[in-house]
RODREN-395834 format. One line per 4 residues: for each residue x, z, y of C-alpha. Coordinates in pm, whole numbers. Layout:
BEGIN
X:Z:Y | ...
% end
This chain:
BEGIN
7:-1:-10 | 141:-122:342 | -47:-126:662 | 52:-415:874
-23:-428:1261 | 25:-701:1526 | 325:-570:1733 | 299:-729:2107
655:-657:2164 | 758:-837:1853 | 475:-1117:1878 | 406:-1090:1509
249:-874:1245 | 483:-623:1130 | 483:-381:816 | 408:-23:955
696:212:880 | 632:565:1045 | 928:729:1220 | 817:1052:996
696:998:647 | 327:1064:618 | 254:1105:978 | 152:856:1251
184:924:1630 | -52:725:1859 | -64:711:2253 | -372:541:2393
-404:468:2755 | -734:609:2828 | -974:619:3113 | -911:588:3489
-1203:791:3598 | -1308:623:3914 | -1647:526:3782 | -1864:563:3485
-1766:353:3172 | -1894:18:3074 | -1892:-104:2725 | -1563:-272:2775
-1396:41:2863 | -1538:209:2545 | -1440:-82:2313 | -1078:26:2355
-1133:388:2239 | -1357:251:1950 | -1102:11:1818 | -833:275:1823
-1084:525:1665 | -1116:287:1364 | -745:256:1342 | -716:633:1353
-961:658:1084 | -801:402:853 | -460:568:896 | -623:907:781
-801:754:491 | -459:609:384 | -322:963:383 | -147:985:708
-150:1309:927 | -257:1163:1270 | -168:1273:1610 | -373:1092:1878
-310:1127:2223 | -559:968:2496 | -475:1036:2858 | -711:1065:3163
-594:911:3499 | -772:1145:3719 | -603:1048:4042 | -536:690:4184
-621:467:4481 | -970:388:4387 | -1063:745:4324 | -926:835:4675
-1102:555:4850 | -1440:645:4679 | -1373:1014:4794 | -1339:887:5153
-1633:658:5124 | -1870:943:4965 | -1737:1234:5144 | -1685:1407:4813
-1373:1586:4673 | -1163:1352:4473 | -1149:1582:4160 | -1549:1601:4180
-1565:1238:4127 | -1277:1221:3851 | -1445:1506:3657 | -1789:1364:3691
-1684:1025:3539 | -1450:1178:3278 | -1752:1362:3156 | -1925:1025:3136
-1645:860:2941 | -1638:1148:2689 | -2024:1117:2659 | -1984:747:2591
-1707:809:2342 | -1934:1081:2167 | -2243:862:2169 | -2050:586:1971
-1917:822:1713 | -1552:823:1826 | -1360:1128:1706 | -1214:1346:1982
-837:1296:2036 | -581:1548:1917 | -475:1591:2300 | -633:1444:2611
-406:1537:2887 | -499:1476:3249 | -245:1319:3492 | -277:1586:3750
-196:1861:3498 | 155:1708:3445 | 331:1687:3799 | 621:1910:3644
682:1659:3377 | 695:1374:3620 | 913:1558:3862 | 1154:1605:3582
1155:1251:3470 | 1205:1124:3825 | 1502:1368:3871 | 1647:1248:3541
1585:881:3637 | 1751:919:3987 | 2057:1094:3839 | 2094:804:3606
2080:557:3882 | 1743:395:3781 | 1538:539:4053 | 1568:625:4425
1378:816:4695 | 1284:641:5011 | 1066:782:5293 | 904:1020:5055
852:754:4800 | 1035:743:4460 | 1080:381:4339 | 1224:256:4004
1498:22:4049 | 1386:-273:3804 | 1732:-459:3818 | 1890:-130:3662
1704:-179:3358 | 1807:-487:3163 | 1523:-497:2920 | 1256:-508:3189
976:-760:3125 | 1054:-801:2764 | 707:-688:2643 | 540:-927:2878
792:-1201:2819 | 852:-1281:3178 | 1146:-1347:3397 | 1247:-1125:3690
1301:-1389:3943 | 952:-1523:3871 | 794:-1180:3964 | 640:-1132:4302
671:-843:4490 | 494:-516:4377 | 295:-360:4663 | 416:-310:5015
763:-425:5129 | 797:-220:5427 | 849:116:5262 | 1214:154:5195
1227:-46:4883 | 1562:-194:4791 | 1403:-475:4605 | 1028:-591:4677
985:-599:4304 | 1057:-225:4248 | 756:-11:4182 | 635:315:4285
681:621:4065 | 557:864:4317 | 387:791:4654 | 437:976:4978
142:1176:5098 | -97:1033:5359 | -310:1236:5583 | -629:1368:5422
-513:1250:5065 | -437:1485:4780 | -61:1564:4730 | 183:1796:4523
524:1931:4646 | 851:1772:4506 | 1208:1764:4607 | 1139:1442:4788
837:1559:4987 | 476:1595:4921 | 287:1311:4767 | 98:1191:4436
179:1019:4114 | 211:651:4080 | -6:509:3803 | 284:419:3560
480:753:3558 | 192:978:3419 | 192:801:3099 | 570:801:3043
575:1168:3124 | 278:1271:2910 | 385:1063:2612 | 722:1242:2641
556:1585:2659 | 319:1537:2357 | 478:1294:2133 | 835:1346:2194
1134:1088:2264 | 1001:854:2001 | 657:785:1858 | 493:507:1647
216:350:1825 | 130:285:2193 | -208:122:2249 | -430:-13:2520
-609:-308:2659 | -437:-643:2691 | -474:-633:3064 | -229:-302:3068
67:-520:2915 | 186:-598:3265 | 247:-413:3486 | 130:-81:3337
306:-94:2990 | 608:-271:3115 | 675:-8:3372 | 617:269:3122
875:126:2894 | 1127:97:3186 | 1084:447:3278 | 1082:604:2938
1365:413:2802 | 1595:437:3121 | 1520:829:3098 | 1655:819:2731
1360:790:2522 | 1320:554:2241 | 932:567:2322 | 699:343:2112
787:159:1791 | 488:-56:1795 | 264:-198:2062 | -102:-262:1980
-352:-413:2234 | -718:-476:2188 | -892:-774:2376 | -1169:-748:2646
-1551:-763:2623 | -1645:-1066:2837 | -1942:-1197:3024 | -1946:-1565:3100
-1606:-1584:3002 | -1459:-1334:3224 | -1343:-980:3158 | -1612:-724:3208
-1542:-554:3532 | -1723:-355:3810 | -1524:-544:4068 | -1679:-865:3946
-2030:-716:3928 | -2073:-815:3540 | -2025:-460:3401 | -2286:-315:3146
-2285:59:3157 | -2289:262:2847 | -2538:505:2978 | -2786:198:3023
-2703:36:2698 | -2776:356:2477 | -3126:381:2634 | -3206:33:2500
-3004:21:2167 | -2919:281:1911 | -2579:397:1956 | -2478:322:1595
-2576:-52:1630 | -2368:-50:1970 | -2074:73:1766 | -2133:-193:1504
-2160:-468:1770 | -1833:-338:1951 | -1621:-223:1650 | -1686:-490:1402
-1522:-801:1565 | -1136:-806:1518 | -980:-590:1781 | -749:-881:1909
-1052:-1095:1978 | -1282:-1110:2276 | -1629:-1028:2260 | -1874:-1233:2463
-2150:-1005:2559 | -2513:-1147:2520 | -2837:-988:2432 | -2864:-1234:2155
-2532:-1131:1984 | -2656:-764:2001 | -2984:-859:1849 | -2787:-1028:1560
-2587:-702:1517 | -2893:-512:1502 | -3038:-738:1243 | -2728:-729:1026
-2700:-374:1048 | -3072:-321:953 | -3004:-504:636 | -2742:-246:537
-2967:24:620 | -3273:-106:451 | -3057:-120:113 | -2925:234:183
-3303:362:231 | -3420:191:-71 | -3169:325:-295 | -3205:682:-153
-3588:652:-203 | -3525:536:-571 | -3293:837:-651 | -3481:1099:-446
-3171:1265:-375 | -2850:1182:-170 | -2584:960:-313 | -2225:1076:-209
-1974:819:-95 | -1736:683:-359 | -1401:855:-367 | -1217:504:-268
-1318:201:-99 | -1321:-131:-296 | -961:-285:-327 | -1079:-600:-128
-1197:-377:155 | -873:-194:165 | -669:-505:159 | -865:-646:465
-807:-322:650 | -433:-309:569 | -375:-663:717 | -389:-565:1092
-727:-384:1081 | -910:-685:947 | -1255:-544:1017 | -1455:-865:997
-1311:-947:665 | -1366:-576:548 | -1728:-602:676 | -1776:-903:478
-1710:-708:167 | -1973:-442:291 | -2244:-715:305 | -2141:-861:-23
-2172:-518:-195 | -2531:-498:-16 | -2637:-808:-174 | -2510:-702:-507
-2701:-362:-474 | -3014:-552:-362 | -2986:-782:-678 | -2965:-453:-882
-3275:-313:-728 | -3461:-626:-806 | -3334:-600:-1183 | -3432:-242:-1191
-3064:-155:-1244 | -3066:186:-1087 | -2700:281:-1214 | -2568:-32:-1047
-2757:-2:-724 | -2639:371:-687 | -2290:268:-759 | -2319:-2:-475
-2457:248:-239 | -2156:479:-311 | -1920:195:-224 | -2122:101:80
-2117:453:192 | -1745:492:149 | -1675:160:345 | -1900:245:629
-1754:600:649 | -1421:460:715 | -1567:243:983 | -1764:533:1139
-2072:376:1055 | -2254:555:758 | -2601:617:891 | -2636:882:619
-2331:1072:752 | -2424:1386:917 | -2276:1261:1254 | -2563:1026:1287
-2819:1191:1088 | -2841:1451:1384 | -2826:1198:1657 | -3159:1109:1845
-3198:752:1781 | -3395:492:2007 | -3755:646:2018 | -3671:920:1776
-3859:1189:1979 | -4181:978:1911 | -4103:886:1548 | -4313:1133:1397
-4624:1037:1611 | -4565:680:1532 | -4531:752:1166 | -4862:935:1152
-5032:657:1354 | -4893:396:1120 | -4947:572:810 | -5329:574:909
-5323:197:962 | -5129:141:615 | -5407:371:453 | -5666:138:584
-5455:-173:455 | -5434:-11:119 | -5828:58:112 | -5876:-301:180
-5643:-421:-105 | -5808:-166:-338 | -6138:-351:-268 | -5966:-691:-295
-6035:-758:65 | -5678:-926:98 | -5768:-1125:429 | -5822:-781:603
-5498:-645:437 | -5286:-933:547 | -5435:-926:901 | -5341:-565:937
-4992:-638:808 | -4950:-925:1069 | -5064:-706:1329 | -4811:-445:1257
-4534:-695:1251 | -4642:-844:1582 | -4615:-492:1707 | -4225:-489:1600
-4284:-332:1259 | -4177:-451:925 | -4392:-349:625 | -4243:-348:267
-4446:-272:-35 | -4257:-57:-297 | -4335:114:-615 | -4370:435:-416
-4597:273:-171 | -4578:85:160 | -4292:164:387 | -4221:71:751
-3922:36:977 | -3846:-113:1327 | -3786:-487:1301 | -3516:-694:1494
-3591:-775:1861
% end
């Protein structure tokens, strides 16, 4: 068994070899909490949640760090515009992000450090870089000297001479392409005391400092969206390695959620907030929609694609429910996933190929049900539960069993009403009035309900939209 991952720095899929046998350390660039999350934000956390779950299934002890950027230019600008404290805006949106992660079934990180809680570690790193000749102070700012680090831009495969200036030139920079590690305080902005004057962190410094604190000088995997490759991850590498760290052994990046071919973004006005999505769609369906495409492929958002995801997941749930009704008791997940599923997941987290195994197993289970082969149907359900459990998608898991789904608070009322109508349909069938029975069924279907006649009596479920 060897897990293989696409390493952005190597530009190829590589066998994963952990730095410490049996352990895996992951640092994921998390939320910048200037606004509530849209589904593009949450996709990154979800992709790496699946990675983390697969490593755990394969027997690794996983340390998963996902940071929070709680101070940056946009947060400060919103603070001024809204007349609210910067930390109030950040905390409110941090809670919104965590609610989004929780709603979609993401496991909490091992550590979730905030940037503003690690200023001492940033000062230590800046001091070390200045002493080594890789950084310099100017007018209260601290800049990284990009020419001092020969490996700069290797991750993004760019040439320094083609790089445009980073930020303002009139701030004491030696080279317009040098980037800010620390920004001098401006009137009315939050600031912290340093040996070079009061100021606040630059975006890139925080992650280098926090990865060093929580994962040490070397760790296994650094993750994030493809839009972070440059400048953020490139600058992280420069700071960390110039400081003396080996930093990340593998770089893994997920693609965007797009709308009309463009990255989902608040600035473009094309974002779909998680808070709104969970009002319209069951959270487990959203997880299926966002988590089942390959993490390196873009997801083009559309209502039609969500409906297709809902229908596909409903087929899985329908099989699971029928077997559970047949057995009259829970069927526990199998101890291991099928070999073909494992092979797909080992190959760069091939979730689409793994999901094909799930659907194949569901079809086999349905065939077993049709043939009254209870033992085979139960075995297939056990396999399905094992596979869905790895993906965080098992609807029979207690994590989802206790989650109010769309309209769950009205489910009991609706069930009672539907049962009354179904009793009328059964009475019509008993007196061989099939025209009335069929008319009742058709009316229920037009209302969005699917009726299925089973040996235990009729059952209903919500149909696809």
